[in-house]
Every structure is written in structure tokens, then in C-alpha cells.
C-alpha positions in Angstrom: 152.5 -34.6 -175.3 151.9 -38.3 -176.6 155.0 -39.7 -175.5 154.3 -38.0 -171.5 150.9 -40.1 -171.7 152.3 -43.3 -173.2 155.2 -42.7 -170.2 152.2 -42.7 -168.1 150.6 -45.7 -169.3 153.5 -47.7 -169.0 154.4 -46.6 -165.4 150.4 -47.3 -164.8 151.8 -51.1 -166.0 149.2 -50.3 -169.2 150.2 -51.1 -172.9 151.1 -47.4 -173.9 150.5 -49.0 -177.7 146.9 -49.4 -177.2 147.1 -45.3 -176.6 145.7 -43.7 -179.7 145.9 -39.7 -180.2 142.7 -38.6 -182.8 142.5 -35.2 -183.6 139.7 -33.2 -185.9 140.6 -31.1 -188.5 138.7 -28.3 -189.6 140.1 -28.4 -193.0 139.7 -25.7 -195.5 141.7 -26.1 -199.1 142.3 -22.8 -200.9 144.2 -21.8 -204.0 146.5 -19.6 -202.2 148.3 -19.4 -198.7 146.4 -16.9 -196.3 149.8 -16.1 -195.2 151.8 -16.0 -192.0 149.8 -17.1 -188.8 147.4 -19.2 -190.8 145.1 -21.8 -188.8 146.6 -25.3 -189.0 144.3 -27.0 -191.9 143.8 -23.6 -193.8 145.8 -23.3 -196.8 147.1 -24.7 -199.7 147.3 -28.6 -200.2 151.1 -28.4 -199.7 150.4 -26.3 -196.2 148.1 -29.0 -195.6 150.3 -31.9 -196.2 152.6 -29.8 -194.0 150.4 -29.8 -190.9 149.4 -33.5 -191.2 153.0 -34.3 -191.3 153.5 -32.1 -188.1 150.5 -33.5 -186.3 151.8 -37.0 -186.9 155.2 -35.8 -185.6 153.8 -34.8 -182.4 152.1 -38.5 -182.2 148.4 -38.3 -183.8 147.3 -41.4 -185.0 144.3 -40.2 -186.6 143.0 -37.0 -188.1 139.2 -36.5 -189.1 138.6 -34.1 -191.2 135.6 -31.6 -191.2 135.0 -29.7 -194.4 133.0 -27.1 -194.6 132.9 -25.5 -191.4 135.1 -22.7 -191.8 133.4 -21.5 -195.0 129.7 -22.3 -193.2 129.1 -24.4 -197.0 128.3 -27.7 -194.7 127.0 -29.3 -198.1 127.6 -32.7 -198.8 129.0 -32.3 -202.5 131.4 -29.8 -201.0 132.5 -32.3 -198.5 133.3 -35.1 -201.0 135.2 -32.5 -203.5 137.3 -31.8 -200.3 137.8 -35.4 -199.4 138.8 -36.7 -202.6 141.6 -33.4 -202.8 142.6 -34.8 -199.1 143.5 -38.1 -200.4 146.5 -36.6 -201.8 147.3 -35.2 -198.6 146.9 -38.3 -195.9 
């Protein structure tokens, strides 16, 4: 997808390296895998690590992790705890 967008920019005389693809990931770290059909960025740290790698392979240049939305645990301490766990993934 991003390759097509960059090619369109190049055709229009723009510098394709100026384009960035940013995605928001509603992340939920679980102790066990939810199994087949799990949403992206929901699962074990290893599964989320694979999701991050897959996003980068698709051309994503930045991922904004939003923690607590899936579980409705919108607490600041939970948010920072999750971010600390995600440091190993990014």
C-alpha cells in the first residue's frame, strides 16, 4: 500500500521519503494467546512483537500505542505499565 502511495508522490514530482504512514494500535497485552482470529496488537508480547514487525513490513513508519481501550481500563498507571512492557517490542 505504502509503495503505491510513494509511487504516486514520485509521479507527482514529490519526494516519497517525506511521506510517513502512522497507525494507532489499540493494544492489549495478555498472558495467554486469544488464539486464531485475534485482533492485531491483542495478545502476548511475542504476538504483538510479530504485529509490529508485520506493520513495519507494510510500510508503517510509526505506531501510536493506545492502551486500555480494549479492556476499558483507561487508568494512567495501567497505561504507563503497558508502555513499559512495550519498550521490549518496539
